[in-house]
C-alpha positions in Angstrom: -13.9 16.0 -28.8 -13.3 12.4 -28.2 -10.5 11.5 -25.8 -8.0 8.6 -26.1 -9.8 6.7 -23.4 -12.9 6.4 -25.7 -11.0 3.8 -27.6 -12.1 1.5 -24.8 -15.3 3.2 -23.6 -16.8 3.1 -27.2 -15.8 -0.6 -27.7 -17.1 -2.2 -24.5 -18.0 -5.5 -26.3 -14.4 -5.9 -27.5 -12.3 -4.6 -24.6 -14.3 -5.5 -21.4 -14.0 -9.3 -22.0 -10.3 -8.9 -22.7 -9.7 -6.9 -19.5 -11.8 -9.4 -17.5 -9.6 -12.3 -18.9 -6.4 -10.4 -17.9 -7.7 -9.8 -14.4 -8.8 -13.4 -13.8 -5.5 -14.7 -15.2 -3.6 -12.4 -12.8 -5.9 -13.6 -9.9 -5.6 -17.3 -10.6 -1.8 -17.3 -11.2 -0.5 -14.7 -8.7 -3.0 -14.5 -5.8 -1.3 -15.2 -2.5 -1.3 -14.1 1.1 0.6 -10.9 0.2 -2.0 -9.5 -2.3 -5.3 -10.8 -1.0 -7.1 -9.4 2.1 -10.4 -10.5 3.5 -12.6 -9.7 6.4 -15.8 -11.5 7.3 -17.7 -12.8 10.3 -19.6 -16.1 10.5 -22.8 -16.5 12.6 -22.1 -19.4 15.0 -25.7 -20.6 15.1 -26.5 -20.4 11.4 -23.1 -20.6 9.8 -24.0 -17.7 7.5 -21.9 -14.7 6.7 -23.0 -11.6 8.5 -23.7 -9.4 5.5 -27.2 -9.0 4.0 -26.0 -6.2 1.7 -23.2 -8.3 0.2 -20.6 -5.5 0.7 -17.0 -6.4 -0.4 -15.2 -8.7 2.0 -12.4 -9.9 -0.2 -9.8 -7.7 -1.9 -7.1 -8.5 -4.5 -4.4 -6.0 -5.6 -1.8 -6.0 -8.3 0.1 -3.8 -10.7 -0.4 -3.8 -14.4 2.1 -5.0 -17.0 3.1 -3.3 -20.2 1.3 -4.4 -23.3 -1.9 -5.4 -21.5 -5.4 -3.9 -22.0 -5.7 -2.9 -18.4 -2.3 -1.2 -18.4 -3.2 0.9 -21.4 -6.7 1.7 -20.0 -5.1 2.8 -16.7 -2.5 5.0 -18.5 -5.2 6.6 -20.7 -7.4 7.3 -17.6 -4.6 9.5 -16.2 -3.3 10.7 -19.5 -2.4 14.3 -20.3 -5.1 14.1 -22.9 -7.6 14.6 -20.1 -5.9 17.6 -18.5 -8.2 20.1 -20.2 -11.3 18.6 -18.5 -12.3 20.9 -15.7 -12.7 19.4 -12.2 -16.4 19.0 -11.2 -17.5 19.9 -14.7 -20.3 18.2 -16.6 -17.7 16.7 -19.0 -15.8 15.2 -16.1 -19.0 13.8 -14.6 -20.1 12.2 -17.9 -16.6 10.7 -18.5 -16.6 9.2 -15.0 -20.1 7.7 -15.6 -18.8 6.1 -18.8 -15.7 4.7 -17.0 -17.8 3.3 -14.2 -20.1 1.6 -16.7 -17.2 0.1 -18.5 -15.6 -1.2 -15.3 -18.9 -2.6 -14.0 -19.3 -4.5 -17.3 -15.8 -6.0 -16.6 -17.0 -6.9 -13.1 -20.1 -8.5 -14.5 -18.1 -10.6 -17.0 -15.7 -11.8 -14.3 -18.6 -12.7 -12.0 -20.6 -14.6 -14.6 -17.9 -16.2 -16.6 -15.1 -17.0 -14.2 -16.9 -17.9 -11.0 -15.3 -21.4 -10.8 -11.8 -20.0 -11.2 -12.4 -17.4 -8.5 -13.8 -20.1 -6.2 -10.8 -22.4 -6.7 -8.4 -19.6 -6.0 -10.3 -18.5 -2.9 -10.4 -22.0 -1.6 -6.7 -22.4 -2.1 -5.4 -18.9 -0.9 -8.0 -17.8 1.7 -9.2 -21.2 3.0 -5.9 -23.0 2.6 -7.6 -25.9 1.0 -8.9 -26.9 4.5 -12.6 -26.9 3.7 -14.3 -28.8 0.8 -17.5 -27.8 -0.9 -19.5 -29.9 1.6 -18.4 -27.6 4.4 -17.9 -24.2 2.7 -19.8 -24.3 -0.7 -18.9 -20.7 -1.7 -22.2 -20.5 -3.6 -22.2 -16.8 -4.1 -19.4 -14.7 -5.6 -19.8 -11.1 -6.8 -17.1 -8.9 -8.2 -18.3 -5.5 -6.9 -15.9 -2.9 -8.2 -12.5 -2.2 -9.7 -10.3 0.8 -8.7 -7.4 2.0 -10.7 -4.6 4.4 -9.6 -1.4 5.7 -11.3 1.6 5.4 -9.1 4.2 5.6 -11.9 5.7 8.7 -10.4 6.2 7.0 -7.0 9.6 5.3 -6.6 9.2 1.5 -6.4 11.0 1.3 -3.0 8.5 3.8 -1.6 5.6 1.4 -2.3 6.6 -1.0 0.4 6.4 -0.9 4.2 9.7 -1.2 6.1 9.8 -2.9 9.5 12.4 -1.4 11.8 13.8 -3.4 14.7 15.5 -1.4 17.4 17.3 -2.0 20.7 14.9 -2.3 23.6 14.3 1.0 25.4 16.1 3.0 22.7 14.8 5.8 20.4 15.4 6.0 16.7 14.3 8.5 14.0 12.2 6.1 12.0 11.2 8.5 9.3 14.8 9.5 8.6 16.0 5.9 8.6 13.3 4.9 6.1 14.0 7.9 3.9 17.7 7.2 3.7 17.2 3.5 2.9 14.6 4.2 0.2 16.7 6.9 -1.4 19.7 4.6 -1.5 17.6 1.8 -3.0 16.5 4.1 -5.8 20.0 5.6 -6.5 22.0 2.4 -6.2 19.7 -0.5 -6.7 21.1 -2.2 -3.6 18.9 -4.4 -1.5 17.9 -3.4 2.1 20.3 -5.9 3.8 23.3 -4.4 1.9 22.3 -0.8 2.7 21.8 -1.7 6.4 25.1 -3.5 6.6 27.0 -0.6 5.0 25.4 2.1 7.2 26.1 0.1 10.4 29.7 -0.6 9.5 30.3 3.0 8.6 29.0 4.1 12.0 26.1 6.2 10.7 24.5 7.5 14.0 21.0 7.2 12.5 21.5 3.4 12.7 23.1 3.2 16.1 20.1 1.6 17.8 18.7 -0.1 14.7 19.0 -3.9 14.9 17.2 -5.0 11.7 15.3 -3.6 8.7 12.9 -5.9 7.0 11.0 -5.3 3.8 7.3 -5.5 4.5 4.2 -5.7 2.4 3.5 -3.6 -0.6 0.9 -1.0 0.2 0.6 1.0 -3.0 -0.9 -1.0 -5.9 -2.4 0.2 -9.1 -5.4 -2.1 -9.4 -7.7 -3.1 -6.6 -10.5 -5.7 -7.1 -13.3 -5.7 -4.6 -15.4 -8.9 -4.2 -18.1 -10.3 -2.0 -17.5 -14.0 -1.3 -20.0 -16.1 0.6 -17.9 -17.9 3.1 -21.0 -19.4 4.9 -20.4 -22.8 6.5 -22.9 -25.7 6.2 -24.2 -26.3 9.7 -25.3 -29.9 10.3 -28.6 -30.4 12.0 -28.3 -31.7 15.5 -29.7 -35.1 15.9 
């Protein structure tokens, strides 16, 4: 029996290009230092990136928005409609193969159709517009894979890191502080500064040695895009 997800899997030609367009729009409009990570090493002698296999070295994460193709695809991938599929069964294996084929087609479309948009965004966000094409051409870009996760059941406040500043030489129960702050955020909608101020003024012993609480980077994202980007530098020949 066909599952809801087959609306997409059976119509790759229609939905893969739409999803690719949504991802590239998200990437070009929202990519910044908070949602892009990268890791690569340049050979000093050749200027080439150390990676013959072209493994992913650049990562972009984001959350889906209601009404988008990728949001519905994500929801159907974790829908109750699939609960009767047994883990490690042939049916599960076949479904995962179909999902992988669909997502690889999306990767291929992004790589082949939107290379210039990716290059421009990488040059702006990763390279800070410090190197032009004569120095770092970015000749090779390959979108390798797309991962999807469903964190809808996780409270929004729990998706972020919290940085706790404490008095030098003191001890604090970091886990309990974080739990209290996140619980209050979910129940009241107050921001971290307000919660911290209230707890300090009320004399909560948990916060006795806490000097600051800062909202850190989001670490739970629904969509992860993995890319190989050739950051090789043009090395001028020595005269």
